[in-house]
DOBA-278071 format. One line per 10 residues: their letters; for each residue x, y, z of C-alpha. Coordinates in steps of 0.5 Angstrom, whole numbers. Each point is the difference from the previous one (the first is absolute). Layout:
// DOBA-278071
A> X/Y/Z  ...;
//
This chain:
// DOBA-278071
MAEYMLAVHD> 19/-54/2  -2/-6/-4  -2/-7/3  3/-7/-3  -1/-7/2  6/-4/2  -3/-7/-2  4/-6/3  0/-6/-5  0/-7/3;
DGSGDAASMA> 1/-7/-3  -2/-4/5  7/-3/1  1/4/7  -6/-3/3  0/2/7  -3/-7/2  7/-3/-3  5/6/3  4/-2/6;
PDDMQALYKA> -3/4/6  6/5/1  0/2/-8  -7/2/1  1/4/6  6/3/-3  -4/2/-7  -6/2/5  5/5/3  3/2/-6;
VDEFNLELQA> -7/2/-3  -2/3/7  6/5/0  -1/2/-8  -7/2/3  2/4/5  5/3/-4  -6/2/-5  -4/3/6  6/4/3;
ADACVFAGGL> 0/3/-7  -7/1/-1  0/-4/-6  -5/-6/2  -7/1/-3  -2/-7/1  3/-7/1  -2/-7/0  2/-7/-1  -5/-5/-4;
HPPTSATTVR> -2/-7/2  2/-5/-6  -4/0/-7  -4/-7/3  -4/5/4  -2/5/-5  -6/0/-3  -2/3/-7  -6/4/-2  -1/1/-8;
VTDGDVLITD> -6/3/-4  -1/-2/-7  -6/3/-4  -3/2/7  1/-7/4  4/0/5  4/-7/1  4/-1/7  5/-5/1  5/-2/4;
GPFAETKEFL> 7/1/-1  4/6/-4  -2/2/-7  7/-1/-3  4/-7/1  7/2/0  6/-1/4  1/6/3  -5/3/5  -1/6/4;
GGFWVIKAAD> 2/-1/7  -1/7/3  1/7/-2  2/8/3  -3/6/-3  4/5/1  1/8/-1  6/2/-4  3/6/-3  1/-4/-7;
LDAALDWAKR> 2/-6/-3  7/0/2  -2/1/7  -5/-6/0  5/-5/-3  4/2/6  -5/-2/4  -1/-6/-4  7/-2/0  0/0/8;
AAVACAGPVE> -7/-4/0  3/-6/-5  6/-1/5  -5/0/6  -5/-4/-3  5/-5/-4  -3/1/-6  -2/3/-6  -4/7/1  -4/3/-6;
VRPFQEEPEG> 0/8/0  -6/3/-3  -3/7/0  -8/1/2  -4/4/-5  -1/8/1  -6/2/1  -3/4/-6  0/8/1  -7/3/1;
//
C-alpha cells in the first residue's frame, strides 16, 4: 500500500475563536468520527492539527549561513491547518478518504502521495 498525505488547507475565516461553541463541537465530533473510521480501516498512519501560522518559525540556509525568523516562509492567504498520513491501495482510495475528510473538517483537503524509497 502507498502512503498519502491529506493536507487540510485553511484561510483563517473559520477561526476557532470566532466560531460558536456548538459549531466548534460539531466540527470536532465530525473529525473525531473520521479519525475513528480511518483507524478501524487500519488506514491511519499519523494525524495532527497545527497551531496557526503566527506560531511558526522558519529556518533558512543561504550560502552556509543559517537564519531563523518568526512566522511562516510563504506569505499566502491559505495555510496548512493539519494533516493525515494514510495508507491506501491507490490514488482513487486516497481520494475517497479525502472526500470524507473534507466533509468532516469542512474545508479543502489536498491529496499528495509520498515518494517511494528507491530499490536496493
